[in-house]
N, C-alpha and C positions, 0 to 999 in steps of 0.2 A: 421566603427560600424562592427563588425563579422557579416557573417550569421547565421542564423540557422542551430544552430548543428543539424544535424542528423547521426544517429549509427546504424549500420546493426551489426554488429561485438560483441560476446559472453562480457561484463564487466568484467574482473578480476573473474569470473569463477561462481558468483555468482548465485542460481538459487531460484523463490520465487513464483514460481505457482506448483500445483499439484492435482491434480484428484478430484474432489469434494466428490466421494465417500472415498477418504480414510482417514484413521481414525490417529484422529490428533498425536496422540502418536507415529505413524510409521510413520512420518515426521522427519529425521532428523535436521532437519532446525528448529522446534519448539519443545515448548516444553509443553508437555498433561499438561493442568489445566481444572479444574472443576470451577464451580459459588460458590459463598458463598453466594449468596442469591436467592429468587425464583426467581427473574427474573431483568435483567440488563439492562441498552440502549445501543447498542453500535453504537458509532459517526463512520459516513463516512469521516470523515474528525477530523485533530486533534482539539479541539475548543481556539479559540481566539475570540477577537474581528470582528465582520465583517464577517466571515464564519454562512453560513445557518447552523440554527441546519437540519442537516439530521441523521436519524437512524434510526435502528430498534430494537426490542428488544427480547431480548436472555433468553430464559427459562430455568432454572436450570437442567428441566427432559426432558424428552421425552413423551410421552403420553402413554409408557407401563413400566413409571416407571421411565428408563434408565436414569442415570447421562450423559447430554451432555457434550461433551469436546469438547476445542477450542484450539489452537496452538498461543503460543504466541511466539513472532517473535524478541520484543524488547521493551527495557520501556521508556519513554520521562514523566520527573517527574510524575504527577499524573496517567499517562493512559500509556496502554500496546497496542501495534498492535498486533491483533489479526486474525486467520485465524477459520474463521466458516465455515466446512467443510457440514453442513445440508443446509446449502443454494446451492442447489445445480441445481434451476433453477431460481436464479437471477443472475444479472452483477454483481455485489460488491460482494465479498466475505470476503475482507479486510476492519477490523473496527478498531476502538480506543474504549477500554472498560477501566474503574477506575482501576486500581489497588486491589482496596479494594474489587472489588468484585471477583475477583479470588485467586484459591489455586492449585498451586504458583500464585504468583502476580507478577512475571520476569521469564525472560529466563533462562533455564541454558545452560553450556556447556556439554560435553559426559561423561564428568566425574560427573556431577552433582553440580559445583560449579555455583553459583549466576554470570550472567553477567552483568559486568556494564552497567547502562543507555547509552544508545542514540548506542548503541554495538549488534553486531548481530553475527550467525556462518553462515560463509560462507560455499561454497560447499565442501569445503576440513575439514571442522570441525575447519575451526580456528576462533576466535573471534576478529573483524573486527568492526574501527568506522563505522557510519551512516553518512553520508551529511543531514542531516535532513532537511536542508536548500542550495541546490546542488551551488554552484559558478557560476557564466555565466558571459560571458562579451556582453555589451551593455543591449538598454535598450527593452523596450515592444514597437514595431512599429505597427505590424499589429493585427486587432483580427479577429478569427476566431471561428467556431464550432462547437463543437465535433457533432458527426453523432453516437454513441454510447458510452454505460457504459464504462470507463477502468479506471487503477491503476496508479497513480502516481509514477513515479521513481524516486530513488536518484541518479541514473545513470543507463546507459541502461541494461534494463534487472538486475534490482537489485533491494533494497529494498521499498519495497512501503511507500510509506510518504504520501499520499492519493487517494481521487478518485476523480474522473470525470465524471459527467453523460451527455446522449444523451441531444443535446442544448446548454450546460455550454458552457460560452468563454473559451476561450487559444488564450492568448497572445504570438506571436513569434516575434522575432528578424530582421527580415528584412519582406519587404511591398506583396511580396505571398511568399508560402510555397514550389510550386514547384510541383512535380512528383516523387511518392515513394515508394518505396514496402511497402506493407502492414506492414510487421516487420521492417519496421526502424524506429527508435526513435527521435522524435523532442522535442528540447528545448522551453519551454514556461512557462510562468506565469499562473498559472488559479485562478482567484480571488476567486470561490467558496471553494479551497481550502488553499486561503492564502498562495500560496507559488508557487515558481517554481520549474520545475520538467521534466521529461521527458515522455512522454506520445507515443504510439505508431499509427504509418500514418494511421492503420486501424479505429480506433476509427475518422480521421480527414478527409469528404471527401474531404476536399480543398486541404490535401498533395497528392493526388492519382491519 
């Protein structure tokens, strides 16, 4: 069985984080969208059987009447992964919103063309596929727990595919995680998100 995969280098040149105060339409890898309804739920993880219903509610407009904008990263079935810049004091900024709640309800490339489902822009503005359930070797062996909220990624420093809360279980492929730099990426299975993915060691005290 392979040891738990730990990665510290930038993978594939993908960038998926931005300052919370930055406007969504200023972010080249997301498509600026407004809400089509007065409010819509944003799911922390892609909804499926066995995944707990964790969400926040996004209003269409701010208190001053100005429309809120979110950044659409990619789509999967009836949902879009969006970046909510207004959550400046929250640990989780990415979430899944129904495409029917969004205008547009899809991501666009730099020419304004619709990007296919489960594809998104990389740091070079190229449209690339997203491994929504990352390939992995071995099975989950040990259960550790997150000690802060973090985003689950399809690859190190790559596309967000879910979220983990403080206290959530995270199952790794070795008996012990070992000691790693805070920015190392740890492969594991997150039951609360219902999928495998990569989580930074800074969110896992057992890995530092």
